[in-house]
C-alpha positions in Angstrom: 146.4 47.3 111.9 146.7 49.7 115.0 146.6 52.7 112.6 143.5 51.4 110.9 141.7 51.0 114.2 142.8 54.4 115.4 141.6 56.0 112.1 138.2 54.3 112.5 137.8 55.4 116.0 138.6 59.0 115.1 136.3 59.0 112.1 133.5 57.5 114.0 133.9 60.0 116.9 133.9 63.0 114.5 130.9 61.7 112.5 128.8 60.7 115.5 129.4 63.6 117.9 127.1 66.2 116.2 124.4 63.6 115.7 124.6 62.5 119.3 124.3 66.1 120.5 121.3 66.7 118.2 119.6 63.6 119.4 120.0 64.6 123.1 118.7 68.0 122.4 115.6 66.6 120.7 114.9 63.9 123.3 111.3 65.2 123.8 110.7 65.5 120.1 107.8 63.5 118.6 108.6 60.6 116.2 108.5 61.2 112.4 104.8 60.8 111.5 103.4 61.4 108.0 99.8 61.9 109.1 97.6 61.4 112.2 94.4 60.2 110.6 94.3 56.7 112.1 94.5 55.3 115.7 98.1 54.1 115.4 101.1 53.8 113.2 101.0 51.7 110.1 104.8 51.1 109.6 107.7 51.3 112.1 111.3 50.6 111.1 114.8 51.7 112.1 117.6 52.8 109.8 121.2 53.0 110.7 124.3 54.6 109.1 127.9 54.6 110.1 131.4 53.2 109.3 132.8 49.7 109.2 136.2 48.1 109.2 136.1 44.8 107.4 138.1 42.4 105.2 138.4 43.5 101.5 136.7 40.3 100.4 135.8 36.9 101.8 139.1 35.3 102.9 141.2 38.5 102.5 143.9 39.4 105.0 143.7 43.0 104.1 141.2 45.4 105.8 139.5 48.7 104.7 137.2 51.2 106.2 133.9 51.9 104.5 130.3 53.0 105.0 127.9 50.7 106.7 124.1 50.6 107.0 121.4 48.7 108.8 117.7 48.2 108.7 115.4 46.6 111.2 111.6 46.1 110.9 109.5 47.0 113.9 105.8 46.9 113.0 103.5 46.7 110.0 99.7 47.1 109.9 97.9 46.0 106.8 94.4 47.1 105.6 91.8 45.2 107.5 93.6 45.4 110.8 96.1 42.5 110.4 99.5 43.4 111.8 103.0 42.1 112.2 105.7 43.0 114.7 105.5 44.8 118.1 105.0 48.5 118.9 106.3 48.0 122.5 109.9 49.2 122.7 110.3 48.9 126.4 113.3 46.7 127.7 110.9 44.1 129.1 108.9 43.6 125.9 109.1 40.3 124.1 107.9 39.3 120.6 108.2 36.7 117.8 107.7 37.6 114.1 109.0 38.5 110.7 111.9 40.9 110.1 113.7 42.3 107.1 117.3 41.4 106.3 119.9 42.9 103.9 123.6 43.0 103.4 125.9 44.7 100.9 128.9 42.7 99.6 131.5 44.8 97.7 133.0 43.8 94.4 136.1 41.5 94.2 138.6 42.4 91.5 142.1 41.5 90.7 142.6 45.1 89.8 142.4 46.0 93.4 144.1 42.8 94.8 147.0 41.4 92.8 146.8 38.1 94.6 143.5 37.5 92.8 145.1 37.8 89.3 143.5 35.3 87.0 140.2 35.1 88.9 137.0 36.5 87.4 135.7 39.8 88.8 132.6 39.6 91.0 130.3 42.7 91.0 128.8 44.5 93.9 126.0 42.5 95.5 122.9 43.6 97.3 121.4 40.8 99.4 117.7 41.2 100.3 115.5 38.9 102.3 113.3 38.1 105.2 113.8 36.3 108.6 112.1 35.3 111.8 113.2 36.6 115.1 112.4 36.3 118.8 113.3 39.2 121.1 113.1 39.5 124.9 114.8 41.4 127.6 117.7 39.0 128.1 117.7 36.9 124.9 117.3 37.3 121.2 117.4 34.8 118.3 117.0 35.0 114.6 117.2 33.1 111.3 117.4 35.0 108.0 117.5 34.1 104.3 118.6 36.5 101.6 119.0 36.5 97.8 121.8 38.3 96.1 121.2 40.8 93.2 123.7 42.0 90.6 126.6 40.0 91.9 126.5 36.4 93.1 122.7 35.9 92.4 122.5 33.1 95.0 120.9 32.2 98.3 122.6 32.8 101.6 121.4 32.4 105.2 122.4 33.4 108.7 121.3 32.2 112.1 122.3 33.7 115.5 121.4 34.4 119.0 122.3 37.0 121.6 122.5 36.9 125.4 121.9 40.5 126.7 122.7 42.6 129.7 121.2 46.1 130.4 123.3 48.0 132.9 120.8 50.9 132.4 117.5 51.4 130.7 119.2 53.0 127.8 122.3 50.8 127.4 122.2 47.2 126.1 125.2 44.8 125.8 124.9 41.6 123.8 127.1 38.6 123.0 126.2 35.5 120.9 127.1 33.0 118.2 126.6 33.5 114.4 126.6 30.9 111.6 126.6 31.9 107.9 125.3 29.4 105.3 125.7 29.6 101.5 124.1 27.7 98.6 126.2 25.9 96.1 126.2 28.9 93.8 127.2 31.3 96.6 130.1 29.2 97.7 131.2 28.5 94.1 131.2 32.2 93.3 133.3 33.3 96.2 135.4 30.3 97.1 135.5 28.2 93.8 138.3 28.2 91.2 137.4 27.1 87.7 139.9 25.2 85.4 140.3 28.4 83.3 140.9 30.5 86.5 143.4 27.9 87.8 145.4 28.1 84.6 145.5 31.9 84.7 146.1 32.3 88.5 148.2 29.3 89.5 145.7 28.4 92.2 144.4 24.9 92.3 141.0 24.2 90.7 138.3 23.9 93.3 134.6 23.2 93.3 133.0 23.7 96.7 129.6 22.6 97.8 126.9 24.5 99.6 126.7 24.5 103.4 128.0 26.3 106.4 130.4 29.1 105.4 131.6 30.4 108.7 130.9 30.3 112.4 131.7 33.0 114.9 130.8 35.4 117.7 129.3 38.9 117.8 129.8 41.4 120.6 127.5 44.4 120.5 126.5 47.5 122.4 123.5 49.9 121.9 122.7 53.1 123.6 119.3 54.9 123.1 119.4 58.6 123.5 115.6 58.6 123.3 112.8 56.5 121.7 114.0 57.6 118.2 117.7 58.1 118.2 120.5 55.7 119.2 124.1 54.7 118.6 125.3 51.1 118.2 128.5 49.3 117.7 129.6 45.7 117.0 132.7 43.6 116.9 132.5 40.2 115.2 134.9 37.3 114.6 134.1 34.7 112.0 136.1 31.6 111.1 135.5 29.9 107.7 134.4 26.3 108.0 133.9 23.3 105.6 134.5 23.8 101.9 134.9 27.6 102.3 137.9 27.0 104.7 139.5 24.6 102.2 139.3 27.1 99.3 142.7 28.1 97.8 141.4 31.7 98.0 141.1 31.5 101.7 144.2 29.4 102.1 146.3 32.2 100.6 144.5 34.8 102.7 143.1 34.4 106.2 140.6 31.9 107.6 139.7 34.3 110.5 137.7 37.4 109.6 137.1 40.4 111.9 134.7 43.4 111.6 134.2 46.5 113.6 131.2 48.8 113.0 129.7 51.8 114.6 126.7 53.9 113.6 123.7 56.1 114.4 120.2 54.7 114.3 116.9 56.5 113.7 113.5 54.9 114.4 110.9 56.1 111.9 107.1 55.9 112.4 104.8 56.3 109.4 101.1 56.7 109.7 99.2 56.4 106.4 
């Protein structure tokens, strides 16, 4: 595990160093704007890209390093003047509104993990959805709901909150709880074992119900080089609960799940 963490840190440093330097050099650069025909921006969002250390699948005790991404919605102005979100990015700004939510869940295959022999393969899943969020200088809270495409094709939700500290105007530290919620189909896909799978794998047949999947804590840090460029990292601990915790798949793996991620963020302003 120490080697994995060392490799992640080295990879992140190499990947982020040139971007950080470029961001600092362009601190006075204007945001990305497609046109300047209207009085203000029509769409503002932030994209992130980096690396993540995470369990190979839900309940796995093995970890791998892979790419990570993020998307956060900032502001949308519709024809007619109606708008959503907040253009104020100052530390003291507060807002309540809609936000986008997405997550990528990698495939689960016995070909990659012999302990899953006899269980059906689950394809890659892209979860897309919406949420509501409240943000302020010292406290954030959110509730998201997403639907999975291509893989589990089920509903999943997440709620959380963060207490924040800002040692400087550019640095924000956060800490808060997280709860993951899955529908019957989601929990059955990742934690259930059918009779046929039981016969082929030797695991006990199991039919979980929907509900809370895990509860945990997220520790984060974000540094803004300027209004557009930033770097952020997060360490999370999640512990499976309820029917997910009792799954034979989790029982033979690990109930506690950890992730470490680091990435560069870019705020994009579009003016139609």
